[in-house]
C-alpha positions in Angstrom: -88.3 14.6 -39.8 -85.9 12.1 -41.6 -82.9 13.9 -40.2 -84.3 13.4 -37.0 -84.9 9.7 -37.4 -81.5 9.1 -39.0 -79.9 11.2 -36.3 -81.8 9.2 -33.5 -80.6 5.8 -35.4 -77.0 7.1 -35.4 -77.0 8.0 -31.4 -79.0 4.3 -30.9 -76.0 2.6 -33.2 -73.3 4.7 -31.5 -74.4 3.7 -28.0 -75.1 0.1 -29.1 -71.6 -0.1 -30.6 -70.0 1.4 -27.4 -71.8 -1.0 -25.3 -70.8 -4.1 -26.8 -67.2 -3.0 -27.4 -67.0 -2.1 -23.9 -68.3 -5.6 -23.1 -66.0 -7.2 -25.1 -63.1 -5.2 -23.9 -64.3 -5.9 -20.4 -64.4 -9.8 -20.7 -61.2 -9.8 -22.3 -59.3 -7.9 -19.6 -61.0 -9.8 -17.1 -59.4 -12.7 -18.6 -55.6 -11.3 -18.9 -54.5 -13.2 -15.7 -55.6 -16.6 -16.8 -54.2 -16.0 -20.1 -50.9 -14.9 -18.8 -50.7 -17.5 -16.7 -50.9 -15.3 -13.2 -51.1 -17.4 -10.3 -53.8 -16.7 -7.3 -52.0 -14.7 -4.3 -50.5 -17.6 -2.1 -51.6 -20.1 -5.2 -48.5 -22.0 -4.1 -50.1 -23.0 -0.8 -53.5 -23.4 -2.3 -53.6 -27.2 -1.7 -53.6 -26.3 2.1 -56.3 -23.6 1.8 -60.3 -24.5 1.3 -60.6 -23.2 -2.3 -59.6 -26.7 -3.6 -61.9 -28.3 -1.3 -64.4 -26.0 -1.7 -64.6 -26.2 -5.5 -64.5 -29.9 -5.5 -67.0 -30.4 -2.9 -70.6 -32.0 -3.6 -72.7 -28.9 -2.9 -70.4 -26.7 -5.4 -71.1 -29.6 -8.1 -74.7 -29.7 -7.5 -75.1 -26.1 -8.1 -73.3 -25.9 -11.2 -75.4 -29.0 -12.3 -78.4 -27.1 -11.6 -77.7 -24.1 -12.9 -76.9 -25.5 -16.3 -79.8 -27.7 -16.3 -82.0 -24.4 -16.0 -79.7 -22.7 -18.6 -80.5 -25.6 -21.1 -84.2 -25.5 -20.3 -84.3 -21.9 -21.4 -82.0 -22.5 -24.4 -84.7 -25.0 -25.4 -87.3 -22.6 -25.4 -85.4 -20.1 -27.2 -84.8 -22.8 -29.7 -88.4 -23.8 -30.2 -89.5 -19.8 -30.1 -86.6 -19.5 -33.1 -88.7 -22.0 -35.3 -92.2 -20.5 -34.3 -90.7 -17.2 -35.8 -91.1 -15.4 -32.1 -88.3 -13.2 -32.6 -89.3 -10.2 -30.8 -86.8 -9.4 -28.1 -85.1 -12.6 -29.1 -81.5 -11.0 -28.6 -82.3 -9.8 -24.8 -83.3 -13.2 -24.1 -80.3 -14.7 -25.7 -78.0 -12.7 -24.0 -79.6 -13.3 -20.5 -79.6 -17.1 -21.0 -75.9 -16.8 -22.3 -75.0 -14.7 -18.8 -75.9 -18.0 -17.3 -74.8 -21.0 -19.5 -71.3 -19.8 -20.1 -69.9 -19.1 -17.3 -70.9 -22.1 -15.4 -69.9 -24.1 -18.3 -66.4 -22.9 -18.2 -66.4 -23.6 -14.4 -67.4 -26.9 -14.9 -65.1 -27.9 -17.5 -61.5 -25.8 -16.1 -62.3 -25.8 -12.7 -64.1 -28.8 -11.4 -63.1 -31.3 -14.4 -59.5 -29.9 -14.9 -58.7 -28.5 -11.4 -58.0 -25.1 -12.8 -58.2 -23.3 -9.5 -57.0 -20.1 -11.1 -59.7 -19.6 -13.6 -62.6 -19.3 -10.7 -62.0 -15.6 -9.9 -62.3 -14.7 -13.5 -65.4 -16.9 -14.3 -67.3 -15.4 -11.5 -66.6 -11.6 -12.6 -67.0 -12.6 -16.4 -70.6 -13.7 -15.4 -71.2 -10.3 -13.6 -70.0 -8.5 -16.4 -72.4 -10.4 -18.4 -75.3 -9.9 -16.2 -74.4 -6.1 -16.2 -74.7 -5.5 -19.8 -77.5 -8.0 -20.4 -79.5 -6.0 -17.8 -78.7 -2.8 -19.2 -79.6 -3.9 -22.8 -83.0 -4.8 -21.3 -83.5 -1.4 -19.5 -82.4 0.2 -22.7 -85.0 -1.7 -24.8 -87.8 -1.5 -22.2 -87.3 1.2 -20.1 -86.3 4.2 -22.8 -88.5 6.7 -21.1 -86.5 6.7 -17.8 -83.0 4.4 -18.5 -81.4 6.8 -20.8 -78.6 5.5 -22.8 -75.9 7.8 -21.1 -76.7 7.0 -17.5 -77.3 3.0 -18.0 -74.0 2.8 -20.2 -72.1 4.6 -17.3 -73.5 2.6 -14.8 -72.8 -0.6 -16.6 -69.2 0.5 -17.3 -68.9 1.5 -13.5 -70.0 -2.1 -12.6 -67.6 -3.4 -15.3 -64.6 -1.5 -14.0 -65.3 -2.9 -10.5 -65.6 -6.5 -11.5 -62.4 -6.4 -13.3 -60.4 -4.8 -10.4 -62.0 -7.2 -7.9 -61.0 -10.1 -10.4 -57.3 -8.4 -10.3 -57.2 -8.5 -6.7 -57.4 -12.5 -6.6 -54.2 -12.6 -8.6 -52.0 -9.4 -7.7 -51.3 -8.0 -4.3 -51.3 -4.4 -5.6 -55.2 -4.7 -6.1 -55.8 -6.3 -2.8 -57.2 -3.4 -1.1 -61.1 -3.1 -1.2 -60.8 0.7 -1.5 -59.5 0.1 -5.0 -62.6 -1.4 -6.4 -65.5 -0.7 -3.7 -65.8 3.1 -5.0 -66.9 1.9 -8.3 -69.2 -0.7 -7.0 -71.2 1.5 -4.5 -71.1 4.8 -6.8 -72.7 2.2 -9.3 -75.5 1.0 -6.9 -75.9 4.6 -5.9 -76.5 5.8 -9.6 -78.7 2.6 -10.2 -81.1 3.4 -7.1 -81.1 6.8 -8.1 -82.7 6.0 -11.7 -84.8 3.2 -10.2 -86.3 5.9 -8.0 -87.3 7.8 -11.1 -88.7 4.7 -12.7 -90.9 4.0 -9.6 -92.2 7.4 -9.9 -92.9 7.0 -13.5 -94.8 3.6 -12.9 -96.7 5.2 -9.9 -97.8 8.0 -12.0 -99.0 5.9 -14.8 -100.8 3.5 -12.7 -102.1 5.5 -9.7 -102.4 9.0 -10.7 -103.4 8.4 -14.5 -105.1 5.2 -13.5 -103.8 3.1 -16.4 -102.4 -0.1 -16.7 -98.5 -0.6 -17.3 -97.8 -1.5 -21.1 -95.9 -4.8 -21.5 -92.7 -3.0 -21.9 -93.0 -1.5 -18.6 -93.9 -4.5 -17.0 -90.8 -6.5 -18.4 -88.5 -3.4 -17.3 -90.1 -3.3 -14.0 -89.4 -6.8 -13.3 -85.9 -6.0 -14.1 -85.5 -3.3 -11.9 -87.0 -5.1 -8.9 -85.1 -8.3 -9.4 -81.8 -6.4 -9.9 -82.5 -4.5 -6.7 -83.3 -7.9 -4.9 -80.2 -9.2 -6.1 -78.0 -6.5 -5.0 -79.4 -6.3 -1.4 -78.9 -9.9 -0.9 -75.6 -10.0 -2.4 -74.4 -7.0 0.0 -75.9 -8.4 3.0 -74.2 -11.9 2.5 -70.8 -10.1 1.5 -71.0 -8.2 4.8 -72.1 -11.2 6.7 -69.5 -13.3 5.7 -66.8 -11.5 3.6 -64.2 -13.1 1.7 -60.8 -11.7 2.7 -58.9 -13.9 0.6 -60.1 -16.0 -2.5 -58.0 -19.0 -1.4 -60.4 -19.3 2.0 -63.5 -19.3 0.1 -65.9 -21.5 1.4 -68.2 -24.4 -0.5 -71.5 -22.8 0.5 -70.1 -19.0 -0.6 -69.5 -20.5 -4.2 -72.9 -22.2 -4.3 -74.5 -18.8 -3.2 -73.0 -17.2 -6.1 -74.0 -20.0 -8.7 -77.3 -20.1 -7.1 -78.2 -16.5 -6.5 -77.1 -15.7 -10.5 -79.5 -18.6 -11.5 -82.5 -17.7 -9.3 -82.1 -13.9 -10.9 -81.9 -15.4 -14.7 -84.8 -17.8 -14.1 -87.2 -15.6 -12.4 -86.8 -12.8 -14.8 -87.1 -15.3 -17.7 -90.2 -16.7 -16.5 -91.9 -13.2 -15.5 -90.8 -11.8 -18.9 -90.7 -14.6 -21.6 -94.5 -15.4 -21.1 -95.2 -11.4 -21.7 -93.2 -11.7 -24.6 -94.9 -14.8 -26.3 -98.2 -13.1 -25.5 -97.5 -10.1 -27.4 -96.2 -12.5 -30.3 -99.7 -14.5 -30.3 -101.7 -11.3 -30.0 -99.5 -10.2 -33.4 -100.2 -13.7 -35.0 -104.1 -13.5 -34.4 -104.4 -9.7 -35.3 -102.5 -10.5 -38.9 -105.2 -11.5 -41.8 -105.2 -14.7 -42.9 
């Protein structure tokens, strides 16, 4: 029995190490164009393109300020829960809020305040990578019965590679073709839909066939799955309705849409899940002998 426990912990440690290592590597690779000083494609004409006006538009500033306000509110809740010793699932909550706060703060300081337009594509894809790893962490933690480590990490890596290649397409002409990064996106989406089907089948079996209530972990995982599916559907629809052929021509509403959609995703998941986590902690506190 002890050998099985140790081997299971070893597998968990290895998968966790691979997950975090690939996340850090993906983020570093994502910022290589900014680090080495690469310019956006046609950047010498950026002042004549909408991107400059779009980044400094009032709607963009309002979106970023609103997103940072939401992030700060949830960060305050994290701080209060830390003092109340509500430590269960604390890491997953921190990752989720960090994926909202860090990119928007970088965008506000570098792009809006300092007019560093080159950082915008990297910040966008940096946030997508953070979201992918944050949600994969939660799926592995709350939905272990369906969301196996191998499949979940593989899907996350696919989205990470797609984000990196999409980011590079904004700087280098050799990556401009969507056929370079689109296959990774659509394969990742198809695999996510495939695993989601099995998750909903599991939920149906538990609730309808067996007549049981979902556990809190199953409920939290279901919230993550549904929210991600809605997010993917909305983003794909918007990208097809109003595609961005060149990053220099991005409009203010497209930037605002990205900021708002990520903010709503994080806010909805946090509101629906964190109250359950606090309820679990309160029940534990009540059940403990005084």
